[in-house]
DRENDO-1510 file (C-alpha; in Angstrom, 1 decimal, always signed):
<recs>
REC; n; res; u; v; w
REC; 1; MET; +17.3; +62.4; +273.7 .
REC; 2; MET; +17.5; +64.9; +270.9 .
REC; 3; LYS; +16.9; +62.3; +268.2 .
REC; 4; ASP; +13.5; +61.5; +269.8 .
REC; 5; PHE; +12.3; +64.9; +268.6 .
REC; 6; GLU; +11.5; +66.2; +265.4 .
REC; 7; ILE; +12.3; +69.8; +265.1 .
REC; 8; LYS; +11.5; +72.0; +261.9 .
REC; 9; ASP; +12.2; +76.0; +262.0 .
REC; 10; GLY; +11.7; +76.0; +265.7 .
REC; 11; GLU; +8.5; +73.9; +265.9 .
REC; 12; LEU; +8.2; +70.7; +267.4 .
REC; 13; ILE; +6.2; +68.8; +264.8 .
REC; 14; GLY; +7.0; +65.0; +266.2 .
REC; 15; TYR; +8.2; +62.9; +269.3 .
REC; 16; HIS; +9.5; +59.1; +268.7 .
REC; 17; GLY; +10.9; +58.4; +271.7 .
REC; 18; LYS; +9.2; +55.9; +274.5 .
REC; 19; LYS; +10.0; +58.1; +277.7 .
REC; 20; GLN; +7.2; +58.6; +280.3 .
REC; 21; ASN; +8.8; +61.9; +281.6 .
REC; 22; ILE; +9.8; +64.6; +278.9 .
REC; 23; ILE; +11.6; +67.5; +278.8 .
REC; 24; ILE; +11.1; +69.7; +275.6 .
REC; 25; PRO; +14.4; +70.6; +274.0 .
REC; 26; ASP; +15.1; +74.4; +274.7 .
REC; 27; GLY; +15.1; +76.6; +271.5 .
REC; 28; VAL; +11.9; +74.8; +270.5 .
REC; 29; LYS; +9.3; +77.8; +270.1 .
REC; 30; MET; +5.9; +76.0; +269.0 .
REC; 31; LEU; +4.3; +72.7; +270.1 .
REC; 32; ALA; +2.5; +71.1; +266.8 .
REC; 33; ASN; -1.2; +70.8; +266.8 .
REC; 34; LYS; -2.1; +67.3; +268.2 .
REC; 35; LEU; +1.4; +66.5; +268.7 .
REC; 36; PHE; +1.4; +64.2; +271.9 .
REC; 37; SER; -2.4; +63.4; +270.9 .
REC; 38; GLU; -3.6; +60.0; +272.6 .
REC; 39; CYS; +0.3; +59.6; +273.7 .
REC; 40; ASN; -0.7; +57.4; +276.6 .
REC; 41; ILE; +2.7; +56.5; +277.5 .
REC; 42; LEU; +3.5; +60.3; +278.7 .
REC; 43; THR; +3.1; +61.0; +282.6 .
REC; 44; SER; +4.8; +64.4; +282.6 .
REC; 45; VAL; +6.2; +67.1; +280.6 .
REC; 46; MET; +8.4; +70.2; +281.2 .
REC; 47; ILE; +8.0; +72.9; +278.7 .
REC; 48; PRO; +10.9; +75.4; +278.5 .
REC; 49; GLU; +10.8; +79.1; +278.4 .
REC; 50; SER; +11.4; +79.1; +274.7 .
REC; 51; VAL; +7.9; +77.9; +273.8 .
REC; 52; GLU; +5.6; +80.4; +272.7 .
REC; 53; TYR; +2.8; +78.3; +271.8 .
REC; 54; ILE; +1.4; +75.1; +272.3 .
REC; 55; GLY; -0.8; +73.9; +269.6 .
REC; 56; SER; -4.5; +72.9; +269.9 .
REC; 57; PHE; -5.4; +69.4; +270.8 .
REC; 58; ALA; -1.4; +69.4; +271.7 .
REC; 59; PHE; -2.0; +66.5; +274.4 .
REC; 60; PHE; -5.5; +65.7; +273.9 .
REC; 61; LYS; -6.4; +62.6; +275.6 .
REC; 62; CYS; -3.0; +61.6; +277.2 .
REC; 63; GLU; -4.8; +59.5; +279.4 .
REC; 64; ASN; -1.8; +59.1; +281.9 .
REC; 65; LEU; -0.3; +62.5; +281.7 .
REC; 66; ARG; -0.3; +63.9; +285.6 .
REC; 67; SER; +2.1; +66.6; +285.6 .
REC; 68; VAL; +2.6; +69.7; +283.5 .
REC; 69; THR; +5.2; +72.4; +283.9 .
REC; 70; ILE; +5.1; +75.6; +281.8 .
REC; 71; ARG; +8.1; +78.4; +282.1 .
REC; 72; ASN; +6.9; +80.7; +279.9 .
REC; 73; ASN; +5.0; +83.4; +281.5 .
REC; 74; SER; +3.0; +84.5; +278.1 .
REC; 75; VAL; +2.7; +81.2; +276.4 .
REC; 76; TRP; -0.3; +81.0; +274.3 .
REC; 77; ILE; -2.6; +77.9; +274.7 .
REC; 78; GLY; -4.5; +76.7; +272.0 .
REC; 79; ASP; -8.0; +75.1; +271.9 .
REC; 80; GLY; -8.3; +71.8; +273.6 .
REC; 81; ALA; -4.6; +71.6; +274.2 .
REC; 82; PHE; -5.2; +69.6; +277.8 .
REC; 83; TYR; -8.6; +68.3; +276.8 .
REC; 84; ALA; -9.6; +64.7; +278.0 .
REC; 85; CYS; -6.5; +64.5; +280.1 .
REC; 86; PRO; -8.1; +62.7; +283.2 .
REC; 87; LYS; -5.1; +62.0; +285.4 .
REC; 88; LEU; -3.9; +65.8; +285.1 .
REC; 89; ASN; -3.6; +66.6; +288.7 .
REC; 90; SER; -0.7; +69.2; +288.9 .
REC; 91; VAL; +0.2; +72.2; +286.6 .
REC; 92; ASN; +3.0; +74.5; +287.4 .
REC; 93; CYS; +1.8; +77.7; +285.5 .
REC; 94; CYS; +5.0; +79.5; +286.4 .
REC; 95; GLY; +3.3; +83.0; +285.8 .
REC; 96; ILE; +1.6; +81.9; +282.9 .
REC; 97; SER; -1.0; +84.7; +281.4 .
REC; 98; PHE; -4.3; +83.4; +280.8 .
REC; 99; HIS; -6.6; +85.2; +278.2 .
REC; 100; PRO; -10.2; +85.9; +279.2 .
REC; 101; GLN; -11.3; +86.1; +275.6 .
REC; 102; GLU; -10.3; +82.2; +275.8 .
REC; 103; ALA; -13.1; +81.3; +278.5 .
REC; 104; ASP; -13.9; +78.1; +276.9 .
REC; 105; ASP; -10.2; +77.1; +276.4 .
REC; 106; SER; -9.6; +73.7; +278.3 .
REC; 107; MET; -7.1; +75.2; +280.4 .
REC; 108; THR; -8.9; +77.7; +282.0 .
REC; 109; GLU; -11.5; +75.2; +282.5 .
REC; 110; ARG; -9.0; +72.8; +284.0 .
REC; 111; ILE; -7.9; +75.9; +286.6 .
REC; 112; LEU; -11.7; +76.3; +287.6 .
REC; 113; HIS; -11.5; +72.5; +288.7 .
REC; 114; MET; -8.1; +72.8; +290.3 .
REC; 115; LEU; -9.2; +75.9; +292.3 .
REC; 116; ALA; -12.3; +74.3; +293.5 .
REC; 117; ARG; -11.3; +70.8; +294.3 .
REC; 118; LYS; -8.7; +70.2; +297.1 .
REC; 119; GLU; -7.1; +67.0; +295.5 .
REC; 120; TYR; -6.0; +69.3; +292.9 .
REC; 121; ASP; -2.5; +71.1; +293.1 .
REC; 122; LEU; -2.1; +74.7; +291.2 .
REC; 123; THR; +1.1; +76.4; +291.9 .
REC; 124; ILE; +1.0; +79.9; +290.6 .
REC; 125; PRO; +3.7; +82.4; +291.8 .
REC; 126; LYS; +2.8; +84.8; +294.4 .
REC; 127; GLU; +3.0; +87.8; +292.6 .
REC; 128; ARG; +0.7; +86.7; +290.0 .
REC; 129; LYS; -1.9; +84.5; +292.0 .
REC; 130; TYR; -4.5; +87.1; +292.4 .
REC; 131; PRO; -4.5; +88.8; +288.9 .
REC; 132; VAL; -4.7; +85.5; +287.1 .
REC; 133; LEU; -7.7; +84.4; +289.6 .
REC; 134; TRP; -9.3; +87.3; +288.6 .
REC; 135; GLU; -8.9; +87.2; +285.1 .
REC; 136; VAL; -10.2; +83.6; +285.1 .
REC; 137; TYR; -13.1; +84.8; +287.3 .
REC; 138; CYS; -13.9; +87.8; +284.7 .
REC; 139; ALA; -14.0; +85.2; +282.1 .
REC; 140; CYS; -16.1; +82.8; +283.7 .
REC; 141; PRO; -18.2; +84.9; +286.2 .
REC; 142; GLU; -21.2; +82.2; +285.9 .
REC; 143; GLN; -18.7; +79.2; +287.7 .
REC; 144; LYS; -19.9; +78.8; +291.0 .
REC; 145; GLU; -16.6; +77.2; +291.9 .
REC; 146; ILE; -14.5; +80.2; +291.1 .
REC; 147; SER; -17.0; +82.4; +292.6 .
REC; 148; ASP; -16.8; +80.7; +295.8 .
REC; 149; TYR; -13.2; +80.7; +295.9 .
REC; 150; ILE; -12.8; +84.6; +295.2 .
REC; 151; ASN; -15.3; +85.1; +298.0 .
REC; 152; GLN; -13.5; +82.6; +300.6 .
REC; 153; ASN; -10.0; +84.4; +299.8 .
REC; 154; LEU; -11.2; +87.7; +299.3 .
REC; 155; PRO; -9.7; +89.4; +302.3 .
REC; 156; GLU; -6.5; +88.0; +301.7 .
REC; 157; MET; -6.7; +89.1; +298.1 .
REC; 158; LEU; -7.6; +92.5; +298.7 .
REC; 159; LEU; -4.8; +93.1; +301.0 .
REC; 160; PHE; -2.3; +91.6; +298.5 .
REC; 161; LEU; -3.4; +94.1; +295.9 .
REC; 162; ILE; -3.1; +96.8; +298.2 .
REC; 163; GLU; +0.2; +96.0; +299.4 .
REC; 164; ASN; +1.6; +95.1; +295.9 .
REC; 165; GLU; +0.3; +98.5; +294.5 .
REC; 166; ASN; +0.3; +99.0; +290.8 .
REC; 167; HIS; -1.6; +99.8; +287.8 .
REC; 168; GLU; -2.7; +96.1; +287.2 .
REC; 169; ASN; -3.5; +95.7; +290.7 .
REC; 170; ALA; -5.2; +99.1; +291.0 .
REC; 171; GLU; -7.6; +98.2; +288.0 .
REC; 172; ILE; -8.5; +94.8; +289.6 .
REC; 173; LEU; -9.5; +96.7; +292.9 .
REC; 174; LYS; -11.8; +99.0; +291.0 .
REC; 175; LYS; -13.5; +96.0; +289.4 .
REC; 176; ILE; -13.9; +94.5; +292.7 .
REC; 177; LEU; -15.4; +97.4; +294.0 .
REC; 178; ASN; -17.7; +98.0; +291.0 .
REC; 179; LEU; -19.2; +94.9; +291.8 .
REC; 180; GLU; -20.9; +96.4; +295.3 .
REC; 181; THR; -21.4; +92.9; +296.8 .
REC; 182; LEU; -17.7; +92.0; +297.8 .
REC; 183; VAL; -16.9; +94.9; +299.9 .
REC; 184; THR; -18.8; +96.0; +303.0 .
REC; 185; GLU; -19.1; +99.3; +305.3 .
REC; 186; LYS; -17.1; +97.4; +307.8 .
REC; 187; ASN; -14.2; +96.0; +305.7 .
REC; 188; ILE; -13.7; +99.3; +303.5 .
REC; 189; ASN; -12.5; +101.5; +306.7 .
REC; 190; GLU; -10.1; +98.4; +307.5 .
REC; 191; LEU; -8.8; +98.5; +304.0 .
REC; 192; ILE; -8.2; +102.4; +303.8 .
REC; 193; GLN; -6.3; +102.1; +307.0 .
REC; 194; TYR; -4.4; +99.0; +305.8 .
REC; 195; ALA; -3.4; +101.3; +302.7 .
REC; 196; ILE; -2.3; +104.1; +304.9 .
REC; 197; ASP; -0.2; +102.1; +307.4 .
REC; 198; HIS; +1.6; +100.7; +304.3 .
REC; 199; HIS; +1.8; +104.1; +302.3 .
REC; 200; LYS; -0.3; +102.8; +299.6 .
REC; 201; TYR; -1.5; +106.3; +298.9 .
REC; 202; GLN; -3.0; +105.3; +295.1 .
REC; 203; MET; -5.0; +102.6; +296.7 .
REC; 204; GLN; -6.0; +104.7; +299.4 .
REC; 205; LEU; -7.4; +107.2; +297.2 .
REC; 206; ILE; -9.5; +104.6; +295.4 .
REC; 207; LEU; -10.9; +103.2; +298.3 .
REC; 208; THR; -11.8; +106.2; +299.8 .
REC; 209; GLU; -13.6; +107.5; +296.6 .
REC; 210; TYR; -15.4; +104.4; +296.9 .
REC; 211; LYS; -16.7; +104.8; +300.4 .
REC; 212; LYS; -17.7; +108.3; +299.5 .
REC; 213; ASP; -19.8; +107.1; +296.8 .
REC; 214; LYS; -21.2; +104.6; +299.0 .
REC; 215; ALA; -22.1; +107.0; +301.5 .
REC; 216; TRP; -24.0; +109.3; +298.8 .
REC; 217; TYR; -26.1; +106.6; +297.9 .
REC; 218; GLN; -27.0; +105.8; +301.5 .
REC; 219; GLU; -28.1; +109.6; +301.9 .
REC; 220; ILE; -30.4; +109.5; +298.8 .
REC; 221; ASP; -31.6; +106.1; +300.2 .
REC; 222; ASP; -32.7; +107.7; +303.5 .
REC; 223; LYS; -34.3; +110.6; +302.2 .
REC; 224; PHE; -36.8; +108.5; +299.9 .
REC; 225; LYS; -37.6; +106.3; +302.5 .
REC; 226; LEU; -41.6; +105.8; +303.2 .
</recs>
């Protein structure tokens, strides 16, 4: 009920109810810092599209929180917002944007673990799945879990990027190619053919230029072999 929520100038600053499953009122723009901190009755929360900012430690140590749904695709999540929530095993991101500069943010860490451990359920809309994964990977390249996940899903990821040709996906493809370890001589030809078959000419050009560069380096290597 609305009387359970204390709202001031668009910011939810207090919750006085006793429900386990909460739907944040539509129209709220901010969740205050430490808003639900140590609220152990809370098991699920739905955060509407109107919310633009989730405060630092907003759900800190909500020990029974199991499910979070976030409707806004550009919400900013404060430091430690979901820290120390041991039962949190379902996050519906709804296209949420992750910010690489916030690599230590607890949500980023939570996502790494959700991707790596099969018992977790991470839902990201198909059109945002691989861009989001790549943002997290670039933010935390030393994390073995996310590196393994990227490698295991790379073939599907590359085909998705090519098929969904746009500026963002083209930039991600270039970054993958620049690593020089994820794309082989065998699959580069398959990827070029896939781009041709699907009339994705920008992606075809990027892949073809990469292949030419690799061939050029190979010729130099052969020339200087002992």
